[in-house]
N, C-alpha and C positions, 0 to 999 in steps of 0.2 A: 568545281574541280574540272580541269581539262584533261582529256585523254588524247595523247598524241600517238597516232599510228604511223610508224616509220620503219626504215631499214637503214643500213649503213651506207648511204649514198650522199653525195654533196647536197642535193635538194632535201633529202630526208633529215639532214642535220640543221638546216636553217631554222625551222620552227623551234627546235630545242634550244638553240642559241638565243633566240628572241625570248623564249619563256624564262630562261635563266637570267637574261639581262633585266627582264621585268620583275623578277622575283616572284613569279606566279607559281603556286603549287600545281603540279601536273603529274600524271602517271604515263608511262610509256607502254605501248603494246607493239611488239615487234612483228612485222609482216614479212616473213621470209620469202623474198622474191624468187630464190632458187628452188623453192618447193611450191611455187605457184599459189601461195596463200593469198595473193592479191585478188584471186578469182573466187574466193570463198564467199558464199552468200552473205555472211555476217559482215565482211568487209565491204562488199559491194553496196550494202545498205548505207554505209558511211561515205564511200567514194565510188560513185557509179561509173567512173571512168577507169576503175581498177588500178589507180596509181597512188603511190605514196608521195608526199606525206598527206595526212588528213588529221583533223582534230574533231573532237566533239566537246563543245562547251556546255556542260551540264547546268551552269549557272546563267545561261543566256536568258534574256527577257523572252518570255513565251515558251520556255522549256528547252530541252536539249537541242543544240544547233550544230549540225555537222558542216564542216567547211573543208574543201579539198583544193589542191594546187598551192604550192608554196607561196606564190605572190599574194594570193587571196588570203591565206592564213596570216602572213606577215602584216598585211594592211588591216585586217580585222583586229588583230591584237594591238597594233599601234593605235588605232582609233579607239578601241575599247578602253585602253589604259592611258590615253591622251599623252603618248610619248613617241618620240622618234619620227614625228611628222611635223612639218611647219604648221603654225597656227592658221595661216592663210597665205595665199600667193606663193611666189617662188622662194625656195630656200636659198639663203645666201651662204 
């Protein structure tokens, strides 16, 4: 199971769209930026730069894996599920 830490921002929506496209089960934890929840110690353990979005993949090889920054999350999910990236070389 993947936990998505996010808020209602454009970058915060990108991983949710990817997870929906992949059909991967996930749960959402909202991080209220207006109330400074991004600075809570529990969230900083997931995203040390205190920014959303972030995910924790509980099923990752080697145990729970936190990933932060939307580009890193999208790349990780695409590689893990072997979708949305070219097999090799330049995409045409």
